[in-house]
Each structure stands twice: as C-alpha cells, then as structure tokens.
N, C-alpha and C positions, 0 to 999 in steps of 0.2 A: 769579178764581181758575181758573175753567174756561179762560179765555183763556190764562192762563199755562201751564196743563197742556197745552193744544193746542200752544202754541209749543215747549214742551220736547219733546213727542213729534215734532213735525215737524223739529226740529233734530236729533234723534237718528236719524231715519229716513234711510237711505241711498238715494240716488237710483239707479235702475236702471242708468243709464249708468256711473256711477262704480263700481257693484258689478261690472258686466260687465268694465270696464277692469281692476279689481283682480284679478278671476278670470283674465283673460288674462295679466296680469303674473305671477301665481302659477303658472299653467300653464307659461309660458315659463321661469320660474325653475326649476321642477321638471324641465323638459326639459333645461335647461342642466346642472343637477345630475346628472341621470341620464346625460347624455352624458359628463360629467366622471368619474363613477363607472365607466362603461363603458371609457373610455380608461385609467383607472387600472388596471382589471382586465387590459386588454390589455398595458399596460406590465409588470404583475406577471407575466403569462404569458410575456412575452419574457424577463424576468429569470430566471424559472424555467428556461426553455429554455437560456439562456446558462449557468446553473449546472449543468444537466444535461450540457451539452457539456463544461464544465470538469471535472466529475466523470469523464466518459468519458475525457478526456485524462489525468487523474490515474490512472485505472485502467490505461490503456495504459502509462503510465510505470512503475507498479508491476509490471505484467506483464513489461515489459522488464527491470526490476531482478531480478525473480524468475528469469527465464531466465538472466540474467547470473550470479546466484548458483548456479543449477543447473550452469552450465558450470564455475564455480569449484569446486564440489563434485566434479564429474567429474575435474577436474585433480588435486584433492587425493587422490581415490581412486586415480588412476593413480600418483601419487607414492608413496602408501602401499603399493601393490602392488610398486612398484619397490624401495622400501626393505625390504619383506619378502623380496624375492628376494635382495637384497644380504645381509640378515641370514642367510638360509638358506645362501647361499654361504660366508659367513664361518664359520658353525657347521660346515659340512662341511669347510672348510679347517682349522679348529681340530681337528676330529676326526682328520683325516688327518695333521696335524702330530704329534698325540699318538701315533698309531699308528707314525709314522716314528720318533719319539723312543724309543718302547718297542722297536721293531725294532732301531734303531741301538744302544741300550744293550745289548740282548741280543746283537747281533752283536759289539760291542766286548768285552763280558764273555766271550763265547765265544772270541774271538780272543785275548784276554789269557790265558785259561785254557789255550789250546793253546800259546801262546808260553811260559808258565811251565812247562807240562808238558814241552815240548821242551827247555827250558833245564835242567830238573832231570834229565833223562836224560842 
C-alpha cells in the first residue's frame, strides 16, 4: 500500500523542467495577449482620431451652411427693405392721387358754378 501511495505521489509530481517550460509558455502567451491588447488599443485610438477628424469636417460643413443661411437672411432683409420702400412710395402716391382728385373735384365744381353763374346772368 505504501508502495502504491509513493507511485501515486511521484506520478502527480511535476518535474522541474516541464514546470519551467510551462511557465515560459504561459509567459509568452501572456506577452502575446498583452501585445494584442496594446495593438487593439492603438487601433481604437486611430479610429477615435479618424472620428474626431470626421466630426471636424462635419462641423466645418455646418459652419459653411450657417454662413450660407446668414447670407440668405441678409438678402431677404434687403428684399424686405426694398418692398417696404415700394409700399411707402405707393402709399405716398395714393395720398397724392386722393389730394389731386379732391383738388380736381373742387376745381371742376368751382368752374361749373362759375359757368352756371355766367349763363344765368
């Protein structure tokens, strides 16, 4: 029984050389994994930089659109002022025409009164 126990123990004992070999393999696997993680982070950094550049380009396009709309607003304001001036001129013309019509009616009525008065005499 003792002999069997010794055999079981010796079978389960790992030899120093195989243990060191396994440790070296584990260390190299860890190094490979660490290098892979490092490269993955570098790729992610590059992706984030690319995204940042893209957002900057989008911002520039939005700024260009904003400037374009500002110019359109200025043109609309200029047109609005122009139409206000036209409206003011038409209002003034309408007022003048009304005054002319009143003056003309007055002149016609006065002239007719004078003609009728002359004809009655």
